[in-house]
MIMI-538869 format. One record per residue (C-alpha): residue in one letter; x, y, z. Coordinates in nm, 4 decimals, padded with zeros to 6 digits. Example, Ala and Ser with C-alpha at 12.3 -4.5 7.8 and 13.67 -1.06 7.14 Angstrom:
<"A" <01.2300 -00.4500 00.7800>>,
<"S" <01.3670 -00.1060 00.7140>>,
// end
This chain:
<"M" <08.8909 16.2347 17.3318>>,
<"K" <08.8351 16.2617 16.9755>>,
<"F" <08.5761 16.0370 16.7839>>,
<"V" <08.7251 16.0219 16.4501>>,
<"K" <09.1013 16.0653 16.3568>>,
<"E" <09.2325 16.1858 16.0494>>,
<"E" <09.4845 15.9912 15.8758>>,
<"E" <09.7686 16.2379 15.8947>>,
<"E" <09.7181 16.3261 16.2918>>,
<"E" <09.9425 16.1759 16.5389>>,
<"R" <09.7110 16.1040 16.8260>>,
<"G" <09.6208 15.8030 17.0350>>,
<"D" <09.2929 15.9005 17.1868>>,
<"Y" <09.0361 15.8168 16.9154>>,
<"I" <08.7611 15.5681 16.8642>>,
<"L" <08.7608 15.5642 16.4740>>,
<"Q" <09.0133 15.6414 16.2213>>,
<"K" <08.9287 15.7947 15.8829>>,
<"D" <09.1054 15.5382 15.6416>>,
<"T" <09.0093 15.2648 15.3864>>,
<"K" <08.9564 14.9919 15.6582>>,
<"T" <08.7199 15.1889 15.8598>>,
<"K" <08.5150 15.3080 15.5622>>,
<"V" <08.4802 14.9410 15.4135>>,
<"G" <08.3848 14.8038 15.7488>>,
<"A" <08.1269 15.0775 15.8201>>,
<"T" <07.9782 15.0295 15.4686>>,
<"F" <07.9623 14.6607 15.5125>>,
<"I" <07.7896 14.6823 15.8508>>,
<"I" <07.5409 14.9259 15.7231>>,
<"V" <07.4676 14.7136 15.4088>>,
<"T" <07.4464 14.3913 15.6303>>,
<"L" <07.1861 14.5710 15.8678>>,
<"I" <06.9733 14.6916 15.5758>>,
<"I" <06.9630 14.3614 15.4285>>,
<"L" <06.8640 14.2085 15.7780>>,
<"I" <06.5914 14.4626 15.8132>>,
<"I" <06.4530 14.3950 15.4532>>,
<"A" <06.4620 14.0031 15.5321>>,
<"V" <06.2676 14.0436 15.8613>>,
<"V" <06.0040 14.2696 15.6738>>,
<"I" <05.9766 14.0110 15.4041>>,
<"S" <05.9397 13.7236 15.6441>>,
<"G" <05.6851 13.9111 15.8322>>,
<"I" <05.4768 13.9749 15.5281>>,
<"F" <05.5205 13.6162 15.4208>>,
<"F" <05.4092 13.4669 15.7432>>,
<"E" <05.1274 13.7262 15.7765>>,
<"W" <05.2521 13.8785 16.0977>>,
<"Y" <05.2078 14.2345 15.9773>>,
// end
């Protein structure tokens, strides 16, 4: 089983495909997680939990 499938490969046993949708989705998820982490840190500082 392959983790990432190239666009031109013809196979069915893969988890992610290297195409625009996958790249946009992964970027969106990473940016969202970073924003959430920053929000938690800022709220912790604001409420003096740290």
